[in-house]
C-alpha positions as CSV (number, residue, x, y, z in Angstrom):
1,M,0.0,0.0,0.0
2,P,1.4,3.4,-0.9
3,I,2.6,5.7,1.9
4,F,1.4,8.8,0.1
5,T,-2.3,8.2,-0.1
6,E,-4.4,11.4,-0.1
7,E,-5.4,10.9,3.6
8,N,-1.8,10.2,4.7
9,A,-0.5,13.2,2.7
10,K,-3.0,15.5,4.4
11,C,-1.9,14.2,7.8
12,I,1.8,14.6,6.9
13,L,1.4,18.2,5.7
14,C,-0.7,19.1,8.8
15,E,2.1,17.8,11.0
16,L,4.7,19.7,9.1
17,K,2.6,22.9,9.2
18,K,2.4,22.6,13.0
19,K,6.2,22.2,13.2
20,I,6.8,25.2,10.9
21,Q,4.4,27.4,12.7
22,G,5.8,26.4,16.1
23,S,9.4,27.0,15.4
24,M,10.9,30.5,15.7
25,G,14.2,29.3,14.1
26,V,12.4,28.1,11.0
27,K,10.6,31.5,10.8
28,N,13.9,33.2,10.8
29,A,15.3,30.8,8.2
30,I,12.3,31.3,5.9
31,R,12.7,35.0,6.2
32,Q,16.4,34.9,5.4
33,G,16.1,32.3,2.7
34,S,18.5,30.0,4.5
35,V,19.7,26.8,3.0
36,G,19.3,25.3,6.5
37,F,15.6,25.4,6.0
38,E,15.7,22.5,3.5
39,N,17.8,20.5,5.9
40,W,15.3,21.2,8.7
41,V,12.5,20.1,6.5
42,Q,14.3,16.8,5.6
43,I,14.8,16.0,9.3
44,E,11.2,16.9,10.3
45,M,9.7,15.1,7.3
46,S,11.8,12.0,8.2
47,G,10.5,12.0,11.7
48,I,6.9,12.4,10.6
49,L,7.2,9.6,8.0
50,K,8.4,7.1,10.7
51,E,4.7,6.7,11.6
52,Y,3.9,5.5,8.1
53,I,6.7,3.1,7.2
54,N,6.2,0.0,9.3
55,G,9.8,-0.8,10.1
56,D,11.4,0.3,6.8
57,R,14.5,2.3,6.9
58,I,14.6,6.1,6.2
59,A,17.8,7.7,4.9
60,I,18.5,11.4,4.0
61,E,20.7,11.3,0.9
62,K,22.3,13.6,-1.6
63,A,20.9,12.1,-4.8
64,H,17.3,12.4,-3.5
65,D,16.4,14.1,-0.3
66,I,14.8,11.2,1.4
67,C,14.7,7.5,0.5
68,I,12.8,4.8,2.3
69,Y,14.2,1.3,1.9
70,D,12.4,-2.0,2.5
71,N,14.0,-4.8,4.5
72,R,16.0,-6.0,1.4
73,N,17.5,-2.5,1.0
74,V,15.5,-1.8,-2.1
75,P,14.2,1.7,-2.6
76,K,10.5,1.8,-1.8
77,V,9.9,5.6,-1.7
78,V,12.0,8.4,-3.1
79,I,11.2,12.0,-2.0
80,E,12.6,15.1,-3.6
81,I,12.2,18.2,-1.5
82,K,12.3,21.6,-3.0
83,I,12.3,24.9,-1.0
84,I,11.4,27.8,-3.2
85,K,11.5,31.4,-2.3
86,N,8.8,32.4,-4.7
87,S,10.7,33.3,-7.8
88,E,10.4,32.7,-11.5
89,R,14.1,31.9,-11.6
90,D,13.4,28.6,-9.7
91,I,11.2,27.1,-12.4
92,P,14.0,25.5,-14.5
93,A,15.6,23.9,-11.5
94,I,12.2,22.6,-10.4
95,K,11.6,21.0,-13.8
96,R,15.0,19.3,-13.7
97,D,14.3,17.9,-10.2
98,I,10.9,16.6,-11.3
99,D,12.4,15.0,-14.4
100,K,15.2,13.4,-12.4
101,L,12.6,12.1,-9.9
102,K,10.3,10.7,-12.5
103,N,13.1,8.9,-14.3
104,F,14.7,7.4,-11.2
105,E,14.4,3.6,-11.6
106,P,11.5,3.7,-14.1
107,N,11.1,0.0,-14.2
108,N,10.3,-0.2,-10.5
109,V,6.6,0.4,-10.7
110,A,6.0,-0.4,-7.1
111,M,8.3,2.5,-5.9
112,E,6.7,5.7,-5.0
113,R,8.3,8.9,-6.2
114,A,7.1,12.0,-4.3
115,F,7.8,15.7,-5.1
116,F,7.4,17.8,-2.0
117,C,7.6,21.5,-2.5
118,V,7.6,24.3,0.1
119,L,6.9,27.6,-1.7
120,Y,7.2,30.7,0.4
121,K,7.2,34.4,-0.1
122,S,7.2,37.4,2.1
123,N,5.7,40.7,1.0
124,G,6.4,40.2,-2.7
125,R,4.5,41.1,-5.9
126,I,4.4,37.6,-7.3
127,T,2.0,35.4,-5.5
128,C,2.8,31.8,-4.5
129,Q,-0.2,30.8,-6.6
130,D,1.4,32.2,-9.8
131,T,4.5,30.0,-9.3
132,L,2.4,27.0,-8.1
133,N,0.3,27.2,-11.2
134,R,3.3,26.9,-13.4
135,I,4.7,24.0,-11.4
136,S,1.3,22.3,-11.5
137,V,1.0,22.5,-15.2
138,Y,4.4,20.9,-15.7
139,I,3.7,18.2,-13.1
140,E,0.4,17.3,-14.8
141,Q,2.2,17.0,-18.1
142,Q,4.5,14.4,-16.4
143,E,1.4,12.3,-15.4
144,A,1.9,12.7,-11.7
145,Q,-1.0,12.2,-9.3
146,I,-1.5,15.5,-7.6
147,I,-2.4,14.7,-4.0
148,V,-2.6,17.6,-1.8
149,Q,-1.7,21.3,-1.3
150,K,-1.9,23.2,2.0
151,E,-1.5,26.9,2.2
152,F,-1.0,28.9,5.4
153,Y,0.7,32.0,6.7
154,V,3.5,32.2,9.2
155,N,3.7,35.4,11.3
156,N,6.9,36.5,12.7
157,N,7.3,39.3,15.3
158,A,7.7,41.9,12.6
159,V,4.7,43.1,10.5
160,E,5.7,40.6,7.8
161,H,3.4,37.7,6.9
162,I,5.1,34.7,5.2
163,E,2.9,32.7,2.9
164,V,3.8,29.0,2.7
165,V,2.4,26.5,0.3
166,L,3.2,22.8,1.0
167,Y,2.7,20.8,-2.2
168,L,3.0,17.1,-2.5
169,N,2.4,14.8,-5.4
170,R,3.5,11.3,-6.5
171,W,4.3,8.9,-9.3
172,G,4.3,5.2,-9.1
173,G,3.4,2.9,-6.2
174,I,0.9,0.1,-6.2
175,V,-2.5,1.6,-5.4
176,A,-4.6,-0.8,-3.3
């Protein structure tokens, strides 16, 4: 059974939302555009996923951000995480990551491939929705199953409101 069912994806994103909203360090990293934010998301996401993997092994790796291996050390789930400070300049890199993910072990039809995107902006002219629409169109062309999107605001102690969109979709996996 896939890990990223629609119900599980909603639960995973709700948990991550709580962690983002509850962490002052993350609020500062988001505001500063810190690379450490992606590392933080990898660690938090790995912790959240432990509830869904039934004894499989989670690894944070360079090739793909998170891999979940079965007891034979065969990749079962590959997750690519992209942190985007809402910018049109990010679109080509996003497309490359989606292509790399989709083409990873294409003959392993049971393996889930998930693209997890955190889009954020603070007080900008371009909305997250504009960037998200461009990403969505490309992902749909790649025949992904769009699962869930969650949008919320993070307030820091300044007047600034940071808009965050968590976006998760998947390819592959045997659907029960």
